[in-house]
N, C-alpha and C positions, 0 to 999 in steps of 0.2 A: 503496502500499499502505500502513496504516496502520501510525504509530507505534509498537507492539503488537508487529502484525506483525511485522515489524522486527526490534524484540527476543526477540522470540520464535525467530524465524532468528537470530536469533545467536548464540542461549543457545544451542540446538540445532544448530548446526554446533558452535561449543567443545565441547559437550561430546563427541557425535562425532566430532570430531579426539584429543579427547585419548585416549579410548578406541583410535582405530587406531594412534595414535604411540608409549604408553608400552603397553612390550615389556620382560617381562622377561628379563637374561640367561640362561644355560642357565649350571651348576653343573659341576663336575665335583671327584670326592673318585680320588684317586691313592692306591692300599696298594702296600706293593714290602713285601719281606720274603724269606725263605727255606725252605724246607723240607728237616726234615731226618728219615733215619730214614725215608722211602717202603715198600713194601714193596720185591720185585723183582716180584707179582702187579701190579705198579700200574701199569702201562705205558702209558705213556700220557693221566698225571693232569695236572688242572687242580684250581688255583682259579678258583672262583667265591667274587666276593663281592657282595652283597647290601645296596643301600641303601634303608635301613628311612625313612620319610619323611610326614609328617603326610598328605599328599595318596597317596601308595601307595610299591611299592614296586620299585623299578630294581635288575639286577642284570645281571656283564656276568661272562666269565671266559676265562680266558687261558692259556699252555702255562703249567706249569712246564721251565723249556729252563737244567739245573745246579746242580741245587737252587735258583735264584731264577726269582721271580717278579716281576711288574710290571699292577697290571689299572688302568686310570683307567674309570670309570662317570662318563656323564655324567645327571643328572636337571635336571627344572625349579626354580626358584624360586620362581616366580606360588602365592601364599599365597587373595590374592582378588582379587576390583576394587574399588572404588568409591569416587562419583561422577567416575566417566569415566578414572580414575584404575588402574594393578595397583599389589599390594602383592606385592612378591616377598623376603618370606623364611619362602623356605620351604626347608630343610634337614635332611638325616638329621638321625637322632635314634638311630639305631643301626646300627653297620655290622657285619653276618652276615660270616665268612670263610671257606669249606670248600675243602677238600684230598677231589678227585675222582675216581674213576675205572672208569669203566665201570659204572656207572650206581650205586658207593657209593660213599655219603661215606664217608671215613677218616675225618676229624675237622672239625669246625665251631669258631668261636670269633664269638664277640657280644662289640664294643669298644661303649662309649660314644661313640656322636661328641664332645658335647660340650667331655668331659677329653680327649680322646688325639688330636683332629684340629686342625691349622693352619691360617691362612688364610695364605697367601703373594702372594696379589694378590687381585684381589678376584675370588669367587664363586669363588677355585681353594685348595682343599683336598688335607691331604696328612696323612698317619700322624707323630706327632712324633717318631717315634723305627722304622724299621726292626721290621715282623714276621719273629717265631720262631716256626716250627712241628718241633715234634719229634714226628712222629707216633707216635711207637714209645711217647714217658713220654705223650700223653695219651690212647691207645686201649688202652698194659698189650702184656701179651708173647704175647695171643692172634694178633693177627694174623699172627706167626711161625709159628706148629703150622699144622698143614694141617688141608685142613676137615674130618677122619676126628674129630678130638679126642689122635691120636698123636702 
């Protein structure tokens, strides 16, 4: 084999090995909080957390137990590939939190990621403070009235 072929094979092998070995870690966002004043008709209520990222949205739901919830949502940190290596800079821009029961959204909050979350370990994020959702205050007293309005 000629010297040029060997060099070319070496360059190809190094490029491919970098692509195979370079992997981005999975990130995770944890939202912990409390839901108050949930109507009695909202049995089996859940909290759904939606992470909005430049590479798409990811969501996960968890039950509300004794008024509290914790939802951990994993997401890909991969943002692009360049010269055989991966760039791992994808993080959420907004975190949406919804209180849902029987297909009905009782309330939702949109939380800016950059201002409201902190990294506590590499690629692991959590709210800087627990989230408190008061369904009655955020949706009004209409939840307490029967469907016919009386």
